[in-house]
N, C-alpha and C positions, 0 to 999 in steps of 0.2 A: 202467509208470507214467511219466507225463510230468511232469518237474520244471520245465519251462520255461513254466509258465503265468504270464502277467503279472498283477500285482496288480489293475490296472484291469479286465482282462477278468473275473477272478474276482469282483470287486466288482459288476460289471454283472450277471452271472448270479445271484449271491446276492441282489441287490436285486430282480431280476425274480421270483425264486422266493418271496421274502418277501412281495411285494405281490400275487402271483397269487391269483386266485379259487380256493378249494379244489376246487370241482367241476371247473373247467377243468383244473387241474393233475392231478387224479386221472384224468380221461378221457384226457388226453394221455400220462400215464404208462402207462396200460393199453395205449394204441396203440403205445407204444415196445416193449412186449411182451418185455422182458428185465429180470427182477428178479435182481440179483446176490446171491450168498451173502455174508453179512456178520456181523460180531460187533459188539455194542454197546460203545463206549467209555463213553458216557453215554446211557442210555435216555431217551426223551422225558420231559421234566418241565416243568410249568408253574410260572411264578413271575412276579414283578413287577420292572419296571425303572422308574427315575425318568427322566422325560422333561424335558429342559432346553430353555429357549428364550432368545432375545435380542430385545429390541425393536429393530426396524429392521435386524436382522442384525448390528449392530455394538455394541449396548449391553451392559451388564453381564449375564452369564448369571443366570437365575433358574429355580427349580424350577417347572415347569408342572403336573406331576401324574404319577401313576403309570399304567403301561400293562402289561397282561398279555401275556407272551410264553411260547412253548414252545421249548425248545432241546433239541438232541441232537447226538451225535457217534457215528460208526460207522467201522469199518475193513473194507475189502473183503478178499477172500482174498489178493490180491496186495500188501496192506499200504497201499493208498491210503486216506487218511482223508477223510471228508466231514463237514461241520458244517452245522447249520441253526439259525436263529433266526427264528421266525415269530410274527406278532401273533396273540393269542388263545390258546385252549386246545386246538388241534387237533393231537393227537399223530400221526395219519396224515399230515397235511400236512407236519409237521416231518420225519417219516421219509422221505417221498418227496423232500423238498428236500435232505436229507443224502445220499440215494442219488444224486441228480442231481449234487450237488456233487462227490462222489467219482468218479462215472463221467465227468464233464467233464475229469478229470485223466488219463483213459486213452484208449485208441485208439477208444473208443465215442463220443468227443466230437462228431465231425462228424454222425453219425446222430442223436445226442441233441439237438444244436443244431437240426437240421432238423425233427425230429418233435415236440419239446417246447418248446424255448426260443423259436424263431422264431414259432410260433403264439401263445405267451404274449405276446411283444413286440408282435405285431400287434394282439392283443386289447387290450392296455394302451394302445397308441397310439389305437385306435378309441374307447376310453372317454374318453381325454384330449381328443380332437377333439370328441366329442359334448358333453362338459362345457364346452368352450370355446365351442362354437356356442350352447349354451343360455345361457351367460353373455352372449355377444355380442347375443343377441336382446333382452336387457333393458337394453342400453346406451342411455343418454340423452345426446344431444349438445346442448350449449347454444351459442347464438350471441348476439352483441350487435349490435343495429342502432345505427348512428351517428346521433345526433340532429343537427339542423341548427345547434345552438348551439355556438359555440366558446368 
């Protein structure tokens, strides 16, 4: 078990897993082809969380609304603990995300990063670029012509 995982690194892969498309994540997990033995600390359960926002990023916080999430926690045979919080009600996605989180703290991290996380990151980046290109296509630029009157 590797206890030298940095918080920013873990935050990055947890975010990637939470935002991943369930179908993509499932296919990549199957390609990894190693499902570890584990015990549930908290089996997948769906619930709601309050989403808060701020106007302009600096205003007073306000309750924006509720969002459904599924969470779970598990422990591998070596004692490594994995957690997952994913949007929606997908228990299989939460289970895979928790397994990935736990395995990223073991010697399997390099292979898991190559087989699962890097393809997820690339797919996320492609979607982001496509969305930006689509938005850029609708951009309107205004210009002002100077009149001869002073």
